[in-house]
C-alpha positions in Angstrom: 106.1 123.4 146.3 106.5 122.6 142.6 104.0 120.2 141.0 105.2 116.7 139.8 105.3 116.8 136.0 102.4 115.0 134.5 103.5 114.9 130.8 106.3 112.5 131.7 103.6 110.1 132.9 101.4 110.3 129.8 102.7 108.1 127.1 99.4 107.4 125.4 95.9 108.9 125.9 94.8 106.0 128.1 97.3 107.3 130.7 95.3 110.6 131.1 91.8 109.2 131.4 91.8 109.0 135.2 93.2 112.5 135.6 91.1 115.1 137.4 90.2 118.4 135.8 92.9 120.2 137.8 95.5 117.6 136.6 94.3 118.0 133.0 94.9 121.8 133.3 98.4 121.1 134.5 98.9 118.7 131.7 97.7 121.3 129.2 100.2 123.8 130.5 103.1 121.3 130.2 101.9 120.2 126.7 101.9 123.8 125.5 105.4 124.4 126.7 106.6 121.1 125.2 105.0 122.2 121.9 106.8 125.5 121.9 110.1 123.9 122.8 109.8 121.3 120.1 108.9 123.8 117.3 111.6 126.2 118.4 114.1 123.4 117.4 112.5 122.1 114.2 110.4 125.0 112.9 106.9 124.2 111.6 103.3 125.1 112.3 103.0 126.7 115.8 100.0 129.0 116.3 97.3 126.6 115.3 98.7 123.9 117.6 98.9 126.2 120.6 95.3 127.2 120.1 94.0 123.6 120.5 96.1 122.4 123.5 93.1 122.3 125.9 90.8 120.9 123.2 93.3 118.1 122.4 93.7 117.2 126.1 89.9 117.2 126.5 89.3 115.0 123.4 91.8 112.4 124.4 90.7 112.4 128.0 87.0 111.9 127.1 87.1 109.7 124.0 88.6 106.2 123.7 91.1 106.9 121.0 92.4 105.2 118.9 89.2 103.0 118.9 87.2 106.2 118.7 88.2 107.9 115.5 89.6 111.5 115.8 90.0 113.2 112.4 91.8 116.5 112.2 91.3 118.9 109.4 94.4 120.1 107.6 96.5 118.6 110.4 98.8 121.6 111.0 97.4 121.8 114.6 98.2 118.2 115.4 101.6 118.6 117.2 100.1 118.4 120.7 98.1 115.4 119.5 101.3 113.7 118.4 103.0 114.4 121.7 100.1 112.8 123.6 99.9 109.8 121.3 103.2 108.1 121.8 105.4 110.3 119.7 106.8 112.7 122.2 110.3 111.1 122.0 110.4 111.9 118.3 108.7 115.3 118.4 112.0 117.1 117.7 112.3 115.2 114.4 109.2 117.1 113.1 109.5 117.8 109.4 113.2 116.6 109.4 114.4 114.0 107.0 113.3 110.6 108.3 111.3 112.2 111.1 107.7 112.9 111.9 105.4 114.4 109.4 104.1 117.9 110.0 100.6 116.6 109.4 98.6 113.6 110.4 99.8 110.5 108.6 98.2 107.0 108.7 101.5 105.2 108.3 102.9 107.0 111.4 100.4 106.1 114.1 97.2 104.3 114.7 96.0 107.5 116.4 96.1 109.2 112.9 93.2 107.4 111.2 93.2 109.8 108.3 96.0 111.7 106.7 95.4 115.4 106.0 97.1 118.5 104.9 94.5 120.1 102.6 91.6 121.9 104.2 87.9 121.0 104.4 88.3 117.2 104.3 87.6 116.2 107.9 83.8 116.0 107.9 83.7 113.9 104.7 86.3 111.5 106.0 84.6 111.3 109.4 81.3 110.6 107.7 83.0 107.7 105.9 84.3 106.3 109.2 80.8 106.6 110.7 79.3 104.8 107.7 81.9 102.0 108.0 81.1 101.7 111.7 77.4 101.3 111.0 77.9 98.9 108.2 80.1 96.7 110.5 77.7 96.9 113.4 80.3 98.5 115.6 79.9 101.1 118.4 82.5 103.8 118.4 82.5 107.6 118.3 83.8 109.5 115.3 85.0 113.1 115.8 86.0 115.6 113.2 87.9 118.8 114.2 87.6 121.5 111.6 88.8 125.1 111.7 86.6 128.1 110.8 88.9 128.8 107.9 88.3 125.3 106.5 84.5 126.0 106.6 85.1 128.4 103.7 85.7 125.4 101.6 82.6 124.0 99.8 83.5 120.4 100.5 82.7 120.9 104.2 79.2 121.9 103.3 78.8 119.0 100.9 79.7 116.7 103.8 77.4 118.5 106.3 74.5 118.4 104.0 75.0 114.7 103.5 75.5 113.9 107.2 72.6 116.0 108.3 70.3 114.3 105.9 71.5 110.8 106.8 71.2 111.5 110.6 74.5 109.6 111.2 75.9 109.7 114.8 78.9 112.0 114.3 80.5 114.8 116.3 82.0 117.8 114.6 84.1 120.3 116.6 84.2 123.7 114.9 87.5 125.3 116.1 86.8 129.0 115.7 90.0 131.0 116.1 89.1 133.7 113.6 92.1 132.6 111.6 93.2 130.0 109.1 96.6 131.2 107.9 95.5 134.7 107.3 92.3 136.2 108.8 89.2 134.5 107.3 87.0 136.2 104.8 83.4 136.1 103.7 79.9 135.9 105.1 80.6 132.8 107.2 83.2 134.6 109.2 80.8 137.4 109.9 78.1 134.9 110.8 80.3 133.1 113.3 81.2 136.5 114.8 77.6 137.4 115.2 76.9 134.0 116.9 79.7 134.7 119.4 78.9 138.4 120.2 75.2 138.8 119.4 72.0 138.1 121.3 70.9 135.1 119.2 71.1 132.7 122.1 68.4 131.2 124.3 68.4 132.0 128.0 70.0 129.5 130.3 66.6 128.6 131.6 65.4 127.7 128.1 68.7 125.9 127.5 68.1 123.8 130.6 64.6 122.8 129.5 65.7 121.9 126.0 68.8 119.9 126.7 67.2 118.0 129.6 64.5 116.8 127.2 67.1 115.6 124.7 70.1 114.6 126.8 68.9 114.1 130.4 69.3 116.0 133.7 73.1 115.4 133.9 73.7 117.4 130.8 71.5 120.2 132.1 73.4 120.4 135.4 76.8 120.4 133.6 75.8 123.2 131.3 74.4 125.3 134.1 77.6 125.0 136.1 79.8 125.7 133.1 78.0 128.9 132.2 79.4 130.3 135.4 82.8 130.0 133.8 82.2 130.8 130.2 79.6 131.7 127.6 78.2 128.4 126.3 74.7 127.8 125.0 72.7 125.5 122.8 71.8 127.8 119.9 68.4 127.9 118.2 67.7 128.1 114.5 71.3 128.4 113.3 72.7 127.5 109.9 74.1 124.3 111.4 70.7 123.3 112.8 69.1 123.9 109.4 71.7 121.5 108.0 70.5 118.8 110.5 73.1 119.3 113.3 72.5 119.8 117.0 74.5 123.0 117.5 76.2 123.6 120.9 78.2 126.7 121.5 80.0 128.9 121.4 82.2 127.2 124.0 85.4 128.5 125.5 88.0 126.2 124.0 90.5 126.9 126.7 88.3 126.2 129.7 88.5 122.5 130.7 85.9 123.0 133.3 83.5 123.4 130.5 85.0 121.4 127.7 85.2 118.1 129.5 81.5 117.9 130.7 80.2 119.0 127.4 82.2 116.4 125.5 81.3 113.7 128.1 77.6 114.4 127.5 77.8 114.7 123.8 79.6 111.3 123.8 76.5 109.8 125.2 74.3 110.9 122.3 73.3 107.9 120.3 71.5 109.5 117.4 72.2 112.2 114.9 75.1 114.6 114.3 76.3 117.2 116.8 78.4 120.3 116.1 80.2 122.0 119.0 81.3 125.5 118.2 84.6 126.1 120.2 86.2 129.5 120.5 90.0 129.3 120.7 92.9 131.8 120.4 95.6 131.0 117.8 99.0 131.1 119.4 97.5 130.8 122.9 100.0 130.9 125.7 103.0 132.2 123.8 103.1 136.0 123.6 104.8 136.4 120.2 102.3 134.0 118.6 99.3 135.7 120.3 100.2 139.1 119.0 101.2 138.0 115.5 99.2 134.9 114.7 99.7 135.1 111.0 103.4 135.4 111.3 103.5 132.5 113.7 101.3 130.2 111.7 104.4 128.6 110.2 107.8 129.4 111.6 111.5 128.7 111.2 113.5 127.7 114.2 113.2 130.4 116.8 114.5 131.5 120.2 111.8 130.8 122.8 112.7 133.7 125.0 112.6 136.4 122.3 110.5 134.8 119.6 113.2 135.7 117.0 113.1 133.3 114.1 116.4 131.9 112.7 116.2 132.4 109.0 119.1 132.0 106.6 120.1 135.2 104.8 118.6 135.3 101.3 121.1 135.7 98.4 118.3 137.0 96.2 114.6 137.9 96.5 112.2 135.0 96.6 110.3 134.0 93.4 107.1 134.8 95.3 108.2 138.3 96.0 109.4 138.8 92.4 106.0 137.6 91.1 104.2 140.0 93.4 106.4 143.0 92.5 106.1 142.2 88.8 102.3 141.9 88.9 102.1 145.2 90.7 104.1 146.9 87.9 101.9 145.4 85.3 98.8 146.4 87.2 100.0 150.0 87.3 99.9 150.0 83.6 96.6 148.2 83.1 93.7 148.8 85.4 92.0 145.6 84.2 94.5 143.4 86.0 93.2 141.9 89.3 94.5 139.3 91.8 92.6 136.3 93.0 93.7 133.9 95.7 92.2 131.2 97.9 93.0 132.2 101.5 96.7 132.6 100.8 97.3 136.3 100.2 100.6 136.2 102.2 101.8 132.9 100.8 101.3 133.9 97.2 102.5 137.5 97.6 99.2 139.0 96.8 99.0 140.7 100.2 101.5 143.3 98.7 99.3 143.6 95.6 96.2 144.1 97.8 97.9 146.9 99.7 98.4 148.9 96.5 95.2 147.8 94.8 92.7 147.0 97.6 89.7 147.0 95.3 91.4 144.8 92.7 92.4 142.0 95.1 90.0 139.2 95.8 90.6 136.6 98.6 87.8 134.0 98.2 88.7 131.8 101.2 89.7 128.1 101.0 87.6 127.7 97.9 89.8 126.9 94.9 86.9 125.8 92.7 85.1 129.0 93.3 88.3 131.0 92.7 88.8 129.6 89.2 85.2 130.0 88.0 85.0 133.5 89.7 88.1 134.4 87.7 86.5 132.9 84.5 83.5 135.1 85.0 85.7 138.2 85.2 87.7 137.2 82.2 84.5 136.7 80.2 83.7 140.3 80.8 87.1 141.8 79.9 89.0 141.8 83.2 92.5 140.3 83.4 92.5 138.0 86.5 95.7 136.5 87.9 94.8 133.5 90.0 97.7 132.9 92.4 97.3 129.5 94.1 99.9 126.9 95.2 100.3 124.1 92.6 99.1 121.4 95.0 96.0 123.4 95.9 95.0 124.2 92.4 94.4 120.5 91.9 91.2 121.1 93.8 89.9 123.4 91.1 90.8 121.1 88.2 87.3 120.6 86.8 86.8 124.3 86.7 90.0 124.8 84.8 88.9 122.3 82.3 85.2 123.2 81.9 84.9 126.8 82.9 88.3 128.2 81.6 90.0 126.0 78.9 86.8 124.8 77.2 85.6 128.4 76.8 89.2 129.7 76.0 88.9 132.4 78.6 92.1 134.4 79.3 92.6 133.5 83.0 96.2 133.8 84.1 97.3 131.1 86.6 100.4 131.8 88.8 101.4 128.5 90.5 103.5 129.0 93.5 105.3 126.2 95.3 105.9 124.3 92.1 108.1 121.3 92.6 109.4 120.2 96.0 108.6 122.2 99.1 111.0 120.5 101.5 109.7 119.9 105.1 106.0 120.3 104.1 106.3 117.0 102.3 104.3 115.2 99.6 101.0 116.8 100.5 102.3 120.2 99.5 104.7 119.2 96.7 103.7 120.7 93.4 104.5 117.7 91.3 101.6 117.4 88.9 100.7 120.7 87.4 102.8 120.4 84.3 101.0 117.2 83.4 97.5 118.3 84.4 97.7 121.6 82.6 99.7 120.7 79.5 97.1 118.1 78.4 94.4 120.7 78.1 93.5 122.3 74.7 93.8 126.1 74.5 96.2 126.2 77.5 99.6 127.9 77.4 102.0 126.6 80.0 105.3 128.3 81.0 108.1 128.0 83.6 110.9 130.4 84.2 114.4 129.2 84.6 115.3 132.1 87.0 113.8 135.2 88.5 114.6 137.4 85.5 112.6 135.0 83.3 109.7 135.2 85.8 109.5 138.9 85.4 109.1 138.4 81.6 106.5 135.6 82.1 104.3 137.8 84.3 104.4 140.4 81.5 103.7 137.7 78.9 100.6 136.5 80.8 99.4 140.1 81.2 99.7 140.7 77.4 98.2 137.3 76.4 94.4 137.5 75.6 93.9 134.5 73.4 93.1 132.0 76.1 94.3 130.7 79.5 97.9 130.9 80.4 99.9 129.5 83.4 103.3 129.8 84.8 104.9 128.0 87.7 107.7 128.9 90.2 109.2 127.3 93.2 109.2 128.0 96.9 112.7 129.3 96.9 114.9 132.4 96.5 116.1 133.4 93.1 119.5 132.4 91.8 120.8 136.0 91.9 120.5 137.2 88.3 120.0 140.9 87.6 116.4 141.7 87.3 115.1 143.6 84.2 113.6 147.0 84.8 110.5 145.9 83.0 109.1 142.7 81.8 108.9 142.0 78.1 106.3 139.7 76.6 107.9 136.6 75.3 107.0 135.0 71.9 104.5 132.3 72.8 106.0 128.8 72.4 109.6 129.9 71.8 112.5 128.6 73.9 116.2 129.6 73.8 119.6 128.1 73.3 121.8 128.7 76.3 125.0 126.9 75.3 126.0 125.1 72.0 128.5 122.2 71.8 129.0 118.6 71.1 126.6 115.7 70.5 124.8 115.8 73.9 121.9 118.2 74.5 120.0 119.0 77.7 116.6 120.6 77.3 115.5 122.1 80.7 112.1 123.2 81.7 112.0 125.4 84.8 114.5 126.2 87.5 116.6 123.1 87.1 118.5 125.1 84.4 121.3 125.9 86.9 121.8 122.2 87.6 121.7 121.5 83.9 124.6 123.9 83.3 126.6 122.4 86.1 126.0 119.0 84.5 127.1 120.3 81.1 130.4 121.5 82.7 131.0 118.0 84.2 130.1 116.2 81.0 132.5 118.3 79.0 135.3 117.4 81.5 134.4 113.7 80.8 134.7 114.3 77.0 131.0 115.0 76.2 130.7 118.6 75.1 127.0 119.5 75.8 124.5 121.9 74.5 121.9 123.4 76.9 118.5 124.8 76.0 115.8 126.5 78.1 112.4 125.4 76.8 110.4 128.1 78.6 107.2 126.6 77.3 105.8 123.1 77.9 102.8 124.0 75.7 103.1 124.9 72.9 106.4 123.4 72.4 109.1 125.1 70.3 109.2 122.6 67.4 112.0 124.5 65.6 114.1 124.2 68.8 113.3 120.5 69.0 114.3 119.9 65.4 117.6 121.7 66.0 118.4 119.7 69.0 117.4 116.4 67.5 119.2 116.9 64.2 122.5 118.2 65.7 122.8 115.8 68.6 122.9 112.1 69.3 121.6 112.3 72.9 118.8 114.5 74.2 117.9 114.7 77.9 114.8 116.6 79.1 114.7 117.8 82.7 111.7 119.0 84.7 110.6 119.5 88.3 107.4 117.5 87.8 105.9 114.1 87.5 106.0 111.7 84.6 103.5 112.6 81.9 104.5 116.2 81.7 107.0 118.1 79.7 109.2 115.2 78.7 106.2 113.1 77.6 105.1 116.0 75.3 108.6 116.3 73.9 108.7 112.6 73.1 105.4 112.7 71.4 106.4 115.7 69.3 109.7 114.0 68.3 107.9 110.9 67.3 105.3 112.9 65.3 108.1 114.8 63.5 110.0 111.6 62.7 113.0 112.7 64.7 113.3 109.4 66.6 113.9 107.4 63.4 117.6 108.0 63.1 118.7 106.6 66.5 118.4 109.7 68.6 118.8 108.6 72.3 116.2 110.4 74.5 115.9 110.3 78.2 113.2 112.2 80.2 114.2 113.1 83.8 111.2 113.7 86.0 110.2 113.3 89.7 109.9 109.6 90.5 106.6 107.8 90.3 106.0 107.9 94.1 105.2 110.4 96.8 108.6 111.4 98.1 108.6 112.0 101.8 109.6 115.3 103.4 113.2 116.5 103.6 115.4 119.3 102.3 114.7 120.4 98.8 118.3 119.7 97.7 118.2 116.2 99.1 114.8 115.5 97.5 116.0 116.6 94.0 119.2 114.6 94.5 117.2 111.5 95.4 115.1 112.1 92.3 118.2 112.3 90.1 117.4 115.9 89.1 120.6 117.5 90.4 123.8 117.9 88.3 125.2 114.5 89.3 121.9 112.8 88.4 121.8 114.4 85.0 125.4 113.4 84.3 124.6 109.9 85.4 121.6 109.7 83.1 123.9 110.6 80.1 126.9 108.4 80.8 124.7 105.3 81.6 123.0 105.4 78.2 124.1 102.2 76.4 126.5 103.0 73.6 126.9 106.7 74.6 130.7 106.4 74.5 130.6 106.3 70.7 129.1 109.8 70.8 132.6 111.2 71.7 134.0 110.2 68.3 131.3 109.4 65.9 130.2 112.0 63.4 126.5 112.4 63.4 124.8 112.3 60.0 121.2 113.4 59.7 
């Protein structure tokens, strides 16, 4: 006889709090299948969510969410959480325009008390909730769920150090699946492995004595019974205990017979922080994800039966792949070139670099601050480090860029992947600000290729440049299909190029919007506005000769960039003003991303909404007051 489905009866966590352990197991099975089904339709993060199904069920069964605060780290494992918290009917809108976010989001649900998409933040945020609770005299539990990969980020230790010293009542769940996106690196990973496999645990008799003193006989009995099913202990003298936490584990994170009584007893603790070390399997319950957890961390739409992902055919190699191949070519010529990344070797393409040069590839974990200063140290001793980090993640290492790199004029090369919009990953991963936050720094050279051929040259330019830090940005996208040069040629620093000459309107493009600028120029010419197009190549230093040429020979100048206000266009305006080129009536408009966090959607739609497609550029020109006179008036300068 088939079981009556339980997931249909669970609309919010309160509906599952009277379920038995056996019913919770059934619910977990149904939740896992629902997660697989939903992600097969929408694409998104799969493996991490499948790994925490039982943990999610246990947490919502034991704790009184949303009054109890449940804070997820990163949030890419939160799809089962969303299904259980009133969003099941919308789960197939994940990462779609107007649909659910792929991460936790405060505006989306009261069950998401804190938005997250960058790693290592959960313990700090949970500590804030615990402090607020105590200040208000309230009585609620606060739980942070953090992955082992996120523990490679220093912010997690800053939080644990603070929490341990303050003795706040706080529960931290360490979800140890031996993976973040790629396998974890460093001493911490080795330490956790030793905890799980070694003989550093107390005997169950000693465990019983110790926990019964602290928590009472009920907890002792629960642990004793649970050990029959899994290996769970109270550890002695661990790093976490030295930081002030009661450390419980490792615990089998897929065994509800164990998880539920442990959580129920920990819930009753009224003093001090507790860390529960939970062992899970990324991709649990779906064979393709179990066997290739890195490939199923983030997926396109896929066929559930076969696991085959549905990916559109690429018209050209991706910018990421072209960067990696170009860096490999440069590294073959110069053995001082090394690659540095922060837990993203696959995402940045440095996995390919590492295969050819395993001793020249450094993955430092989710530790962008360390990555930057680590590279600075190498640069100070004659090595040529290329630091490949997503634009949005490099923000986390900004002080190090300023103080440890730019101030000392050290030749660290920054390769910023995922520049501009990233589509379904939304505002947390959008690389909107790097043009502004890098171009304002003394000694920094800032470049952006307009196509994949230009990227090849910019990798060569960075490799050849030794006079200080240099950065280049490129999008999460396939190239436009230009023929790639056999070898990169170092560009002259601070020199752009004219692409098309004509008329009194000029468009100055920075980055990969150049193709849209050319389309806009075609449309403007049809409307009677012959248009020049230039590729700036550099946001810093600016090509002042090119700016003079554009300003003196045109009545209208439009700058276009895939970044926030305060970036390339702002620097162009300042330079034009300083050169006195605004004094004769030159009409300038700077087109940037809007001054807001655009929600997730398709990349094309997001740029259209921002006015950075061909139609938006045309509209910016024709809506300038008095622009019609440009068609006929002779320009005198």
